[in-house]
N, C-alpha and C positions, 0 to 999 in steps of 0.2 A: 504494500500500500504506500505508494510514493506521493509526495505532495507535488502539486503542479504549479504552485506559485513561487516566483522568485527563486532563491537558493534553497528553499525548503527547510531551513534550520529553525525558523520560528514564524509565528503569525501574531497578529494583534489581538486575537480573541482566543480563549481557551476552547478545548473540545466541549466543555460544558455549555458554553455560549453557543457553539455551533449546533449542538443537539437541541438546545432551546429554540434557536432560530428555525431549524428544520421542522420541529414540532409545531411551532407557531404558524408556519406556512401550510402544513398538512397535519392536522391533529390525529389522523387515523393511520399514520405511517407505521409499518411493521419495523421491528428492531433491525431486521436485515437491511431495509431501505435507509433507516437512520444511519446505520454503520457505513453503508456505501457513500452516502452524501457527506458524512463527516470524515471519511477516510480512516476509520478505525475498525477493529474487529467487532463482530457482533457481541461478543462477551463484554468488551469495553463499553460498547453502546449501552448494554443492559446495566452495567455498573453506574454509568453516568445518569441514566434515567432513574435508577434507584437513589442516587445521591440527590437529584433534583426533587424526587418525591419526599425523601426524608427531610429535606430542608423546608418543605412546604411550598415550594415554587410550582410544583407540578402535581396534578392529581390524575390517576388512571382509573378508567371505568371500563369494565368488560362489556362489549356489545357483540353478542354472538360469539364468534371465534376470534374476534379482533379486539384490540385495545383502542380506546379513544382517550386522548390526553387533553386536559384542560390546564391552562396556565393561569396562575394567580398574578395578574399584571401589577397589582399594587404592593406586591412583596418587595421589600427593600433589597438592593444589591448587597452582597456579602462583605466585600472588602471595605475597610474603614475609609479609604479614599473615595469610594463611590456610594456608601450606604445612605447618603442623602438623596440618591436616585432610586427609582423603582424599576422593576423588570420591564414595565411598559415603556420607560424611557429608552432602554437598550433596544427593545424591539422596534420602536419608532425610528430610532437613529440608524439602525442597520438593515432592517427588513424593508421590503417593498410593500408590505401589508400594514395597514394602520393598526396600532396597538389598541385603538378604541373598539375594534371588532373582537377582541379577546374577551372571554368570560372571566368573571372574578370568582 
């Protein structure tokens, strides 16, 4: 799984942010699809989703055989430098989709 941007040694966002952005764009993505978009293993994608759920940013609902994810947009960011911002601010700044369309 190689990175396709620049020299590949680093990116501005963490894999946790990439997973969050992928789910914000498509809340019904399978872990396999999340892993492919973020360029991590499926196991790592599952760990990241679990981290996001445990932190309270993400909620998972079983719909038939699939999972549906809901993002809590008003949850504060975790790092002390950004905790005055909400998840919605990150989504609005980075994604093409409005953060207002996310459920709380």
